[in-house]
N, C-alpha and C positions, 0 to 999 in steps of 0.2 A: 436213068430215067424211070425205070419201072419201080424203082424203090424211093423215088423222090416224094417228100411231103407236099410239093407245090404241082399244081396242075400245068399241063402244057401250054395253056392260054393265060399264062400268068402275067402280071403287071409288067409293062416294059420298064417302068422306073418307079421306084417307090413313091408313096404319098407322104409327103412331110407334114407333120402336126406343127400346133402352135409352137412358137419358141420357148415359151415358158408354161408351167403348169405341174401338176402333181405326177405326170408320166413323161416329162420332158427327159429326152435322152434315152428312153426305152423304145425297143422295136415290138412290133405286133404282127401276127400273121392272121388270116381272116378265112374261115370256111367259105367256100365257094357256093354260098347261098344268100349272101348279103350283097345287095347292090352296091356299086361303086360308080359314080357318075362317069360316063363314057366307055364303061366296059360291060360285057355281057356276062350274065350270071348263069353258070352252067348246071347246078344241082347235080353233078356226078354223072350226067348223062350227055354225050355229044349230040345226039339228035336234039335234045332240048336246047342246048347250047346254040346249035346252029340255027334255031327257030326264034331266037330272042334279038331284039334290038338293044343297043347300048342303053344302059340305065340313064335316066335324066338326072337322078338325084342319088347321094349317097345314103345308105341306111343310117338310121338314127343312132344305133349303137356304135357305129363305125365313127360317126361325127363326134360323139362323145369322147372316144379315143383320141382322134386328131385334136380336138379342141383342148384336151388336157395335156397335149404335148407329144404323144406318142406317134412314131413313125410307122405306116403300114407298109411292110416289105413284101408281102405277097398273098397270092390266094392259094388255099390247100385243098387237096383232094379229099372227097367225102364219098360215103356210099350213095349209090343212086337213089334219089328222092328220098335219102336219109332213111331207108327202109332195111336196114341191117345193123348188126352189132359186131360184125367181124373186122370191118376197115379194108376189105379186099375188094377193089374196084376193077371189074374184068377190062375196063376200057383205058384206065390211067395207071393201073398196078397198085401194088400193095405198099404203102409207105412203111419205111424201116423202122421196126421198133428197136431202138439201139439198146435198151435195157435187156432185150431177149430176141436177138436177131433172126432166130430160127422159128420165131412164133408171130402170130398175128398182132397187129396194134390196136385192135378193137375199133368199133365204128359207132355211130357214122362219122363222127368228127375225128377220123383217124389221122388225116394230115396235120390238123392243128396240134394234136396230142404229140404225133411223132416230131413236129418242128421243135416244140418246146423240149422234149426229151433229148433231141440231138443238139440243143444249144443253138438253133438257128435263129430264135428270137426270144425275147424276155416273156412275153405274154401271147396267148392266142385266143381268138374268138371262135366258139363253135355254138352248137345248139343241142338241147336235150329235151327229146320226147319220151322217148322209152329207156333212156341210159346212154344217149349218144356223146355225153360229156364224161358222166360218171365212169362208165365202162373203160374207154381208152385211157382216162386218167390213171385208173387202178393198174391196168396192163402195161402202161409205159412208166410206171414208178414216179408220176408226178402228181401235183396237187389240182384238183378240179372242183368247180361250184356250178351246181344246178341252183338257181334262185328260186324263191317264192314265185308261183306261177303269176305273171303279169308285172313283175317289178322291174324288168328290163324290156326295153321297148323293142318290139319286132317289126318296127315299120321299115319297110324296104327289104326285108327277108322273106324268102320262100317259106311258105307254110308246110306242114305236113298233116298234123292232126291238132287243130287250134285248141281243143279241150285239154291238151298235154303241153303244148309246145312251150318252150322256154329258150331264151338265149342261155349262153353259158361260157365259161372261159377256164383256161388252164394257166398254170405257172410252174416254174421249177421249185419255187420257194414259197412259204406261206405269207411272207410279207409282201411280195408282189401280187400274190392272189388277192390279198386284203385291199391293197392299193388300187388294183383294178376295179374291185368291187365298190370301192367309194365313189369311183367316176360313174359306173355303170347302173348302180341301183337307184331306182326312183321309188316315190310313193311311200306309203306308211311303213315304218318299221316298228318292231316290238324288241325293246333293248332290255327285257328283264333279265337279270343276271341267272346264269344256268346253276341251279342249286340241286338238281335232281337229274340223275343218268338212269336210264332205262335200257337194259341189255335185252334186245331182241331174241329170246331163246330160240323160237322156231326158225328164226333167220339164220342164226348160227347153226343150226342143225343141218341146214341145206348145204353148208360149205364142206368142202374135202376136209379131212382130217388134218392134212398138214397145214392147209390155209387157216383152219381153226386154231391150230397150235401157233401159228405165227401171230395171229390177232391176239391171242391170249398173252403172248410174250409181251406185246406192245402195251396191253393194257396193264400189265404188271409194272413195265417201266415207268408208265405214265400215272400211275396210281396217286401220286401226291398231288397231282394237277386235277384229276377228275374229282367231281362232288360225290356225295353219297350215292351208292348204286342199288338197284333192285334188278330182278328179272321180271319180263313180262312175255305173254304170247300175244303176238301180233293178231293172228287169227286163229280161233279154235277149230276152224274147219279146213285149214290147209289153204295154199295159196292158188290153187288150180283155178277156182271160180273167179278169183279177182284178176289174174292173170289173163284168162279167157275174156273177161269183160273188157279189160283194156285193150286186148287184141282186135276185138270185135269193133269197138269205137274207132280206134286207130284206123283200121281198115276201110271202115265206112267213111270216115271223113277224108282220108287221102284219096280214095276214089271220087268223092264229090269234087274234089280240087282238081285231079289230074286226069280222071277218067274219060273224060270226052276226049281229050288230047291224045290219050294212049290209043284209043279206038280208032282214032282219025290217022294218027302218023305211024303206028305201029313200030315203036322203037325197039332196037335190040337191047335186051335187058340181061344182065348177067344171072347166073345160076343162084337161086334162092330169092333173088328179087323178081324174076319172072313169076315164080310160084306165089309168092306173098301177093303181088298185084293181081293175079288171076283170082286168088282167094278173096281180095279185097272186093273185086268186082261182084262176087257172089252174095256179099252181105246184104240181108233184106232189112227193111224197115222194122219189122217186128223184132228181128234178132238184135237190132241196136236198141231199140226201146227196152227190151229185156236187160240188155248190157249196161244201160245207163241207170236203170234201177239198181243194179248190182252195185255199180260204180259209186252210185249217191250213197248206198248204205256203207260201203267201204269207207269212203271219205269221211263220214261222220265217226265211224269207228276208228280211223287211224288218228284223226285229229283229237279224239278224246284221249288217245294215248299220250300226247304231247301238249299238255297245257303250258302256258308261258311260265318260264322258269325252269322247263325241263327239256330233255333231248332224248332221242333214241339212238342207240349204238348198234350197227350191224355190219356184216361184210358188204364190201361194195360189189365183189363178184365172187361166185360160189368157187372158183377153181383159179388156177393160173392160166395164162394166155394160151389158147390152143395151137399147136404147131400149124404152120403155114400149109402144110400138105394134108390137113385133116380132111376126112370124109364128109360128104353132106350130112350123113346121119349124126356123126359126132358133133358137128357144128350145131345142128337143130337141138341137141341135148344140151349144148352149152347155151344156146339162146334161150331155150325154155327154162333152165334153172337161173340164169341171169336175170330174166324178166319177172320171175317170181320176186326177186329181191327189188329190182328197180321200179316195179309197179307201185310199191308202197308210197314212196314220195310222189311218184306221178299221180296216183289216184287222190292222194290227200292234197295235191297242189303245194307241196311243202319245200322249204329249201334243204338241200343236202351238200355236204362238202365232203370230199374224199381226200384221204391222206395216205401217203405211201408208208404203210405201217411196217414193212419188212420185205424179206425175200424167202421164197420157198422153192427149192430146185434151182437156185440162182435167177428166179423169176419174181418179179414185183408182186406184192400182195397189197390190196387197198382195204382201208376201214373208213366207214362213213359215219358221219353225224347228221341226224335229221332233227329239225327243230320246229317249232310252231310257225305258223304264217308270219312273216315279216322278221323273223330271228336271223335273217342273213348276216347282218353285221356281226351279231353275238357269235354266230358258228365261225365266222372269219377270224375274229379275235381269238377264240379258243383254238382254232387251227394254228395260229401263230404261237400260242403258249405251248401247244403239243408239238410243234415242229422240232424241237430238240430231241424228242425221243423217236422220231421216224428214221426209217432205214433199218439197218441190222441185216443179219446174214442167216441163212439155214440151209 
């Protein structure tokens, strides 16, 4: 049970979808942050779970999956209040990363990614604020999608930092990832064909040498599929200021949502989570105002790099999955380097799909495609075309 992808308070019986539809016959798992009528939503923390009443309605994204024919088979483990990228929940355990069993699965949507990686379901719903779909997808060697901010409804889902929160989903293959996207995506799309690929030179520089080598091998294999390429520097001043601004806004917003409850109930929080929550409590209005100004400038700069018809390519994560027994210091280094990469699409509000590019030290390595606002469907189409080149070994 300590390595299960599913929470102890899992569904007693599956939720059966419509008899017909594009997802008929497929199974889905759901991160324990989405309401299911008659069930309590846990958000990764048993004190929060105990304080909740059963939900009256089912979250909008789940209704779309059910209406499209998918069966919901279970609720998956996540990091507490979605405030981590490691996937290790002190209360419910660490879901097994079947592609690298001695290593962490990544979070906060760890159980959803682990369930797909283990073949327990066809697709899984997660969420992505600072990388919570992209990171576990890369570390588990599967496909993951963070949509354009606002294109998948979060009605009936627990919030973290609404300025950056998105739904997101996983699949073991690109065709299933795209099929789920056609069901979940709403609103305006930009279907301008990709004619220009931009290599994020400074993002690649953050990655470990072995990871870079694996990604370049993938790009060589896929050269015939990818349009013309150039290199670009995402930010001339390094990612530290962007990452810090993201972190400040994220902390401020999560404290506005959960702070009063935390102070009143004083829940038991795991290592790393408790420190981040305490830090969130200390963020001032002046600090968040300064951070929002930095974030606004970053958003304009990032969006300027990917006009319609172009996309940005970068490593999903800078390193392979950390060992389960990693020190707190090592995990903080992993988190800082990872968020330098994930804050790009987060600050830009942009869609990002991650593909399993290959293996390094027998551990999965992910590569990411970032598009302009609304380019979700185009990125999913390209993921399908690139799927034949994914995998490999090193």
